A tleap script that builds the chain and sets N, CA, C and O, in Angstrom:
source leaprc.protein.ff14SB
mol = sequence {
  NMET LEU CYS THR GLY SER ILE TYR ILE THR
  VAL ARG VAL ASP VAL LEU PRO VAL PHE THR
  PRO ASN GLU TYR PHE TRP LYS HIE HIE TRP
  LEU GLU GLY LYS GLU GLU LYS TRP GLU ALA
  TYR ALA ARG ALA VAL ARG GLN ILE MET ALA
  GLN HIE GLY GLY PHE LYS LEU SER ASP LEU
  THR MET GLU ASP LYS PHE LYS TYR LYS ALA
  ALA ILE LYS GLU ALA TYR LYS LYS ASN LYS
  THR CALA
}
set mol.1.N position { 24.002 1.719 -94.221 }
set mol.1.CA position { 23.881 2.096 -95.408 }
set mol.1.C position { 22.715 0.742 -95.856 }
set mol.1.O position { 22.844 -0.049 -96.790 }
set mol.2.N position { 21.697 0.808 -94.939 }
set mol.2.CA position { 20.561 -0.389 -94.984 }
set mol.2.C position { 19.917 -0.078 -96.267 }
set mol.2.O position { 19.554 -0.819 -97.180 }
set mol.3.N position { 19.853 1.429 -96.090 }
set mol.3.CA position { 18.251 1.559 -97.151 }
set mol.3.C position { 18.715 0.969 -98.777 }
set mol.3.O position { 17.988 0.268 -99.480 }
set mol.4.N position { 20.254 1.504 -99.190 }
set mol.4.CA position { 20.819 0.844 -100.504 }
set mol.4.C position { 20.720 -0.306 -101.040 }
set mol.4.O position { 21.300 -0.520 -102.104 }
set mol.5.N position { 19.892 -1.381 -100.358 }
set mol.5.CA position { 19.351 -2.738 -100.825 }
set mol.5.C position { 17.905 -2.580 -101.010 }
set mol.5.O position { 17.213 -3.321 -101.708 }
set mol.6.N position { 17.434 -1.427 -100.248 }
set mol.6.CA position { 15.934 -1.307 -100.650 }
set mol.6.C position { 15.262 -0.663 -101.816 }
set mol.6.O position { 15.694 0.412 -102.232 }
set mol.7.N position { 14.098 -1.322 -102.446 }
set mol.7.CA position { 13.916 -0.948 -103.833 }
set mol.7.C position { 12.854 0.360 -103.214 }
set mol.7.O position { 12.895 1.429 -103.824 }
set mol.8.N position { 12.111 0.256 -102.247 }
set mol.8.CA position { 10.967 1.097 -102.258 }
set mol.8.C position { 10.698 1.268 -100.753 }
set mol.8.O position { 10.193 0.276 -100.228 }
set mol.9.N position { 10.901 2.189 -100.051 }
set mol.9.CA position { 10.882 2.622 -98.602 }
set mol.9.C position { 9.961 4.289 -97.983 }
set mol.9.O position { 10.447 5.416 -98.072 }
set mol.10.N position { 8.900 4.021 -97.528 }
set mol.10.CA position { 7.888 4.690 -97.517 }
set mol.10.C position { 8.165 5.311 -95.908 }
set mol.10.O position { 8.521 4.523 -95.032 }
set mol.11.N position { 7.965 6.837 -95.586 }
set mol.11.CA position { 8.467 7.208 -95.006 }
set mol.11.C position { 7.137 8.717 -94.654 }
set mol.11.O position { 6.792 9.601 -95.438 }
set mol.12.N position { 6.623 8.451 -93.005 }
set mol.12.CA position { 5.793 9.247 -92.615 }
set mol.12.C position { 6.055 10.170 -91.477 }
set mol.12.O position { 6.462 9.864 -90.356 }
set mol.13.N position { 5.714 11.513 -92.008 }
set mol.13.CA position { 6.832 12.233 -91.221 }
set mol.13.C position { 5.397 13.302 -91.079 }
set mol.13.O position { 4.978 14.038 -91.973 }
set mol.14.N position { 4.761 13.122 -89.566 }
set mol.14.CA position { 3.358 14.362 -88.780 }
set mol.14.C position { 4.288 15.464 -88.708 }
set mol.14.O position { 5.446 15.422 -88.293 }
set mol.15.N position { 3.498 16.690 -89.267 }
set mol.15.CA position { 3.998 17.799 -88.892 }
set mol.15.C position { 3.023 18.391 -87.904 }
set mol.15.O position { 1.955 18.643 -88.461 }
set mol.16.N position { 3.040 18.721 -86.523 }
set mol.16.CA position { 2.299 19.178 -85.074 }
set mol.16.C position { 2.032 20.811 -85.292 }
set mol.16.O position { 3.057 21.481 -85.164 }
set mol.17.N position { 1.232 21.304 -85.496 }
set mol.17.CA position { 1.196 22.764 -85.211 }
set mol.17.C position { 2.169 23.075 -84.013 }
set mol.17.O position { 2.569 22.223 -83.219 }
set mol.18.N position { 2.462 24.271 -83.994 }
set mol.18.CA position { 3.364 25.154 -82.923 }
set mol.18.C position { 3.139 25.060 -81.791 }
set mol.18.O position { 1.982 25.405 -82.030 }
set mol.19.N position { 3.131 24.900 -80.612 }
set mol.19.CA position { 2.808 24.832 -79.232 }
set mol.19.C position { 2.807 25.770 -78.714 }
set mol.19.O position { 3.616 25.749 -77.786 }
set mol.20.N position { 2.119 26.983 -78.843 }
set mol.20.CA position { 2.132 28.348 -77.230 }
set mol.20.C position { 0.950 28.315 -76.441 }
set mol.20.O position { -0.267 28.169 -76.547 }
set mol.21.N position { 1.902 28.527 -75.553 }
set mol.21.CA position { 1.417 27.852 -74.265 }
set mol.21.C position { 0.631 29.870 -74.215 }
set mol.21.O position { 1.351 30.857 -74.363 }
set mol.22.N position { -1.103 29.941 -73.947 }
set mol.22.CA position { -1.477 31.077 -73.520 }
set mol.22.C position { -1.940 31.448 -72.051 }
set mol.22.O position { -1.353 30.922 -71.105 }
set mol.23.N position { -2.516 31.943 -71.929 }
set mol.23.CA position { -3.033 32.508 -70.614 }
set mol.23.C position { -3.814 31.349 -70.420 }
set mol.23.O position { -3.269 30.785 -69.471 }
set mol.24.N position { -5.095 30.454 -70.897 }
set mol.24.CA position { -5.773 29.842 -70.333 }
set mol.24.C position { -4.926 28.259 -70.316 }
set mol.24.O position { -5.262 27.256 -69.686 }
set mol.25.N position { -3.907 28.414 -71.099 }
set mol.25.CA position { -3.265 27.140 -70.564 }
set mol.25.C position { -2.504 27.461 -69.166 }
set mol.25.O position { -2.558 26.551 -68.339 }
set mol.26.N position { -1.702 28.805 -68.742 }
set mol.26.CA position { -1.135 28.773 -67.617 }
set mol.26.C position { -1.899 28.554 -66.667 }
set mol.26.O position { -1.543 27.836 -65.732 }
set mol.27.N position { -3.522 29.334 -66.737 }
set mol.27.CA position { -4.905 28.876 -65.652 }
set mol.27.C position { -4.787 27.630 -65.626 }
set mol.27.O position { -4.665 27.234 -64.468 }
set mol.28.N position { -4.771 26.952 -66.263 }
set mol.28.CA position { -5.995 25.268 -66.067 }
set mol.28.C position { -4.419 24.696 -66.445 }
set mol.28.O position { -4.133 24.558 -65.255 }
set mol.29.N position { -3.097 24.229 -67.187 }
set mol.29.CA position { -2.678 23.356 -66.621 }
set mol.29.C position { -1.028 23.343 -66.251 }
set mol.29.O position { -0.168 22.474 -66.392 }
set mol.30.N position { -0.982 25.242 -65.508 }
set mol.30.CA position { -0.110 25.384 -64.912 }
set mol.30.C position { 0.240 25.344 -63.180 }
set mol.30.O position { -0.164 26.238 -62.437 }
set mol.31.N position { 1.114 24.073 -62.651 }
set mol.31.CA position { 0.425 23.522 -61.462 }
set mol.31.C position { 1.488 24.939 -60.171 }
set mol.31.O position { 2.421 24.590 -59.447 }
set mol.32.N position { 1.008 26.240 -60.256 }
set mol.32.CA position { 1.441 27.273 -59.858 }
set mol.32.C position { 2.322 26.872 -58.097 }
set mol.32.O position { 1.858 26.339 -57.089 }
set mol.33.N position { 3.767 27.446 -58.408 }
set mol.33.CA position { 3.985 26.707 -56.806 }
set mol.33.C position { 4.548 25.404 -56.757 }
set mol.33.O position { 5.258 24.939 -55.865 }
set mol.34.N position { 4.174 24.878 -57.775 }
set mol.34.CA position { 4.458 23.624 -57.339 }
set mol.34.C position { 5.835 23.255 -58.383 }
set mol.34.O position { 6.863 22.642 -58.099 }
set mol.35.N position { 5.360 23.958 -59.834 }
set mol.35.CA position { 6.417 23.611 -60.924 }
set mol.35.C position { 6.738 25.215 -61.608 }
set mol.35.O position { 5.963 26.169 -61.537 }
set mol.36.N position { 8.009 25.210 -62.233 }
set mol.36.CA position { 8.228 26.669 -63.162 }
set mol.36.C position { 7.118 26.356 -64.389 }
set mol.36.O position { 6.225 25.510 -64.419 }
set mol.37.N position { 7.407 27.090 -65.119 }
set mol.37.CA position { 6.008 27.407 -66.244 }
set mol.37.C position { 7.029 26.722 -67.409 }
set mol.37.O position { 6.419 26.055 -68.244 }
set mol.38.N position { 8.474 26.792 -67.580 }
set mol.38.CA position { 9.447 26.012 -68.185 }
set mol.38.C position { 8.948 24.184 -68.236 }
set mol.38.O position { 8.806 23.428 -69.197 }
set mol.39.N position { 8.837 24.032 -67.221 }
set mol.39.CA position { 8.306 22.638 -66.820 }
set mol.39.C position { 6.929 22.072 -67.087 }
set mol.39.O position { 6.627 20.882 -67.180 }
set mol.40.N position { 6.041 23.278 -67.207 }
set mol.40.CA position { 4.544 22.359 -67.796 }
set mol.40.C position { 4.558 23.024 -68.914 }
set mol.40.O position { 3.432 23.460 -69.153 }
set mol.41.N position { 5.240 23.267 -69.617 }
set mol.41.CA position { 5.550 23.384 -71.228 }
set mol.41.C position { 6.077 22.355 -71.605 }
set mol.41.O position { 5.858 21.608 -72.559 }
set mol.42.N position { 6.930 22.352 -70.641 }
set mol.42.CA position { 7.610 20.539 -71.136 }
set mol.42.C position { 6.902 19.744 -70.852 }
set mol.42.O position { 7.098 18.652 -71.386 }
set mol.43.N position { 5.749 19.868 -69.897 }
set mol.43.CA position { 5.020 17.864 -69.873 }
set mol.43.C position { 3.760 18.039 -70.707 }
set mol.43.O position { 3.035 17.127 -71.102 }
set mol.44.N position { 3.558 19.731 -70.981 }
set mol.44.CA position { 2.213 19.055 -72.298 }
set mol.44.C position { 2.632 18.691 -73.601 }
set mol.44.O position { 1.806 18.151 -74.337 }
set mol.45.N position { 4.264 18.986 -74.172 }
set mol.45.CA position { 4.894 18.769 -74.941 }
set mol.45.C position { 4.891 17.650 -74.946 }
set mol.45.O position { 4.415 16.855 -75.757 }
set mol.46.N position { 5.681 17.443 -73.598 }
set mol.46.CA position { 6.025 15.959 -74.199 }
set mol.46.C position { 4.193 14.504 -74.483 }
set mol.46.O position { 3.880 13.653 -75.316 }
set mol.47.N position { 3.620 15.038 -73.281 }
set mol.47.CA position { 2.482 14.428 -73.087 }
set mol.47.C position { 1.783 14.512 -74.939 }
set mol.47.O position { 1.109 13.540 -75.281 }
set mol.48.N position { 1.947 15.401 -75.751 }
set mol.48.CA position { 1.107 15.541 -77.005 }
set mol.48.C position { 1.939 15.034 -77.848 }
set mol.48.O position { 1.583 14.476 -78.886 }
set mol.49.N position { 3.022 15.168 -77.514 }
set mol.49.CA position { 4.030 13.700 -78.143 }
set mol.49.C position { 4.157 12.524 -78.844 }
set mol.49.O position { 4.271 12.111 -79.998 }
set mol.50.N position { 4.027 11.734 -76.478 }
set mol.50.CA position { 3.674 10.468 -76.957 }
set mol.50.C position { 2.105 10.084 -76.960 }
set mol.50.O position { 1.563 8.992 -76.790 }
set mol.51.N position { 1.435 11.677 -77.275 }
set mol.51.CA position { -0.064 10.839 -77.058 }
set mol.51.C position { -0.451 10.285 -78.867 }
set mol.51.O position { -1.142 9.421 -79.406 }
set mol.52.N position { 0.627 11.572 -79.356 }
set mol.52.CA position { 0.159 11.348 -81.423 }
set mol.52.C position { 0.839 10.740 -81.867 }
set mol.52.O position { 0.514 10.192 -82.921 }
set mol.53.N position { 2.391 10.469 -81.196 }
set mol.53.CA position { 3.125 8.748 -81.460 }
set mol.53.C position { 2.590 7.787 -80.730 }
set mol.53.O position { 3.096 6.813 -81.288 }
set mol.54.N position { 1.875 7.319 -79.812 }
set mol.54.CA position { 1.458 6.084 -79.011 }
set mol.54.C position { 2.576 5.828 -78.467 }
set mol.54.O position { 2.862 4.668 -78.765 }
set mol.55.N position { 3.413 6.311 -77.790 }
set mol.55.CA position { 4.445 5.713 -76.907 }
set mol.55.C position { 3.877 6.057 -75.582 }
set mol.55.O position { 3.077 6.969 -75.370 }
set mol.56.N position { 4.426 5.146 -74.616 }
set mol.56.CA position { 3.854 5.325 -73.449 }
set mol.56.C position { 4.931 6.159 -72.700 }
set mol.56.O position { 6.059 5.669 -72.668 }
set mol.57.N position { 4.694 7.553 -71.994 }
set mol.57.CA position { 5.553 7.672 -70.503 }
set mol.57.C position { 6.288 6.723 -69.695 }
set mol.57.O position { 5.982 5.580 -69.356 }
set mol.58.N position { 7.397 7.471 -69.432 }
set mol.58.CA position { 7.456 6.446 -67.990 }
set mol.58.C position { 8.153 7.531 -67.538 }
set mol.58.O position { 8.773 8.256 -68.315 }
set mol.59.N position { 8.106 7.742 -66.185 }
set mol.59.CA position { 8.467 8.298 -65.054 }
set mol.59.C position { 9.935 8.232 -64.333 }
set mol.59.O position { 10.333 8.913 -63.388 }
set mol.60.N position { 10.605 7.234 -65.041 }
set mol.60.CA position { 12.228 6.616 -64.937 }
set mol.60.C position { 13.225 8.163 -65.343 }
set mol.60.O position { 13.335 8.957 -66.277 }
set mol.61.N position { 13.640 7.998 -64.356 }
set mol.61.CA position { 15.250 8.771 -64.270 }
set mol.61.C position { 16.243 8.882 -65.313 }
set mol.61.O position { 15.952 8.017 -66.138 }
set mol.62.N position { 17.087 9.400 -65.623 }
set mol.62.CA position { 18.197 9.088 -66.834 }
set mol.62.C position { 18.876 8.123 -65.850 }
set mol.62.O position { 18.743 6.919 -66.072 }
set mol.63.N position { 19.560 8.506 -64.831 }
set mol.63.CA position { 19.856 7.724 -63.704 }
set mol.63.C position { 19.132 5.918 -63.263 }
set mol.63.O position { 19.860 5.078 -62.733 }
set mol.64.N position { 18.005 5.698 -63.527 }
set mol.64.CA position { 17.357 4.715 -63.386 }
set mol.64.C position { 17.730 4.015 -65.140 }
set mol.64.O position { 18.058 2.868 -65.441 }
set mol.65.N position { 17.614 4.675 -65.624 }
set mol.65.CA position { 17.846 3.622 -66.876 }
set mol.65.C position { 18.874 3.377 -66.953 }
set mol.65.O position { 18.908 2.159 -66.780 }
set mol.66.N position { 20.354 3.909 -67.194 }
set mol.66.CA position { 21.623 3.674 -66.707 }
set mol.66.C position { 21.883 2.064 -65.900 }
set mol.66.O position { 22.699 1.215 -66.259 }
set mol.67.N position { 20.964 1.977 -64.778 }
set mol.67.CA position { 21.042 0.833 -63.893 }
set mol.67.C position { 20.421 -0.175 -64.278 }
set mol.67.O position { 20.832 -1.321 -64.095 }
set mol.68.N position { 18.954 0.229 -65.080 }
set mol.68.CA position { 18.640 -0.651 -66.172 }
set mol.68.C position { 19.296 -1.154 -66.642 }
set mol.68.O position { 19.418 -2.360 -66.427 }
set mol.69.N position { 20.316 -0.282 -67.824 }
set mol.69.CA position { 20.787 -1.379 -68.287 }
set mol.69.C position { 22.524 -1.921 -68.735 }
set mol.69.O position { 23.121 -2.624 -69.550 }
set mol.70.N position { 22.723 -1.161 -67.735 }
set mol.70.CA position { 24.309 -1.927 -66.200 }
set mol.70.C position { 23.352 -3.784 -66.226 }
set mol.70.O position { 23.849 -4.748 -66.809 }
set mol.71.N position { 22.399 -3.829 -65.694 }
set mol.71.CA position { 22.138 -4.300 -64.942 }
set mol.71.C position { 21.540 -5.935 -66.175 }
set mol.71.O position { 21.604 -7.059 -65.677 }
set mol.72.N position { 21.037 -5.773 -67.647 }
set mol.72.CA position { 21.046 -6.180 -68.589 }
set mol.72.C position { 21.590 -6.772 -68.582 }
set mol.72.O position { 21.659 -7.924 -68.153 }
set mol.73.N position { 22.490 -5.765 -69.363 }
set mol.73.CA position { 24.565 -6.050 -69.391 }
set mol.73.C position { 25.113 -7.167 -68.541 }
set mol.73.O position { 25.731 -8.067 -69.111 }
set mol.74.N position { 24.949 -7.201 -67.230 }
set mol.74.CA position { 25.208 -7.998 -66.348 }
set mol.74.C position { 24.338 -9.599 -66.560 }
set mol.74.O position { 24.856 -10.702 -66.385 }
set mol.75.N position { 23.454 -9.436 -66.818 }
set mol.75.CA position { 22.403 -11.208 -66.806 }
set mol.75.C position { 23.350 -11.147 -68.315 }
set mol.75.O position { 24.363 -11.839 -68.215 }
set mol.76.N position { 23.210 -10.486 -69.609 }
set mol.76.CA position { 23.009 -11.140 -70.102 }
set mol.76.C position { 24.867 -11.792 -70.930 }
set mol.76.O position { 25.114 -12.534 -71.881 }
set mol.77.N position { 25.861 -10.942 -69.837 }
set mol.77.CA position { 27.183 -11.383 -69.870 }
set mol.77.C position { 27.027 -13.235 -68.825 }
set mol.77.O position { 27.534 -14.202 -69.393 }
set mol.78.N position { 26.546 -13.401 -67.845 }
set mol.78.CA position { 26.330 -14.350 -66.807 }
set mol.78.C position { 25.390 -15.525 -67.852 }
set mol.78.O position { 25.782 -16.683 -67.704 }
set mol.79.N position { 24.389 -15.373 -68.720 }
set mol.79.CA position { 24.113 -16.274 -69.946 }
set mol.79.C position { 24.908 -16.856 -70.642 }
set mol.79.O position { 25.023 -18.078 -70.740 }
set mol.80.N position { 25.754 -15.730 -71.385 }
set mol.80.CA position { 26.385 -16.124 -72.382 }
set mol.80.C position { 27.778 -16.882 -71.761 }
set mol.80.O position { 28.475 -17.377 -72.646 }
set mol.81.N position { 28.276 -17.042 -70.408 }
set mol.81.CA position { 29.334 -17.387 -70.180 }
set mol.81.C position { 28.616 -18.732 -69.449 }
set mol.81.O position { 29.346 -19.713 -69.589 }
set mol.82.N position { 27.428 -19.019 -68.738 }
set mol.82.CA position { 27.182 -19.971 -68.863 }
set mol.82.C position { 26.877 -21.325 -69.176 }
set mol.82.O position { 26.375 -22.057 -68.323 }
savepdb mol mol.pdb
quit
């Protein structure tokens, strides 16, 4: 309940328009034969959200992220005991 101690809080909410793929999208952005339609749609929405939010995209898999997190925890434990 960190918010209860604050007198003034500002929240910015951006509402993006609904993204509905059309024939132009499929013709110019779908890598037919290399990906399914849902993958093209997910890739496009991911790029839009990253660009609008100012985020960097990463191609790491969840397994890569778990391995990285485990390595960081291990390094922290070693530094803490040293």
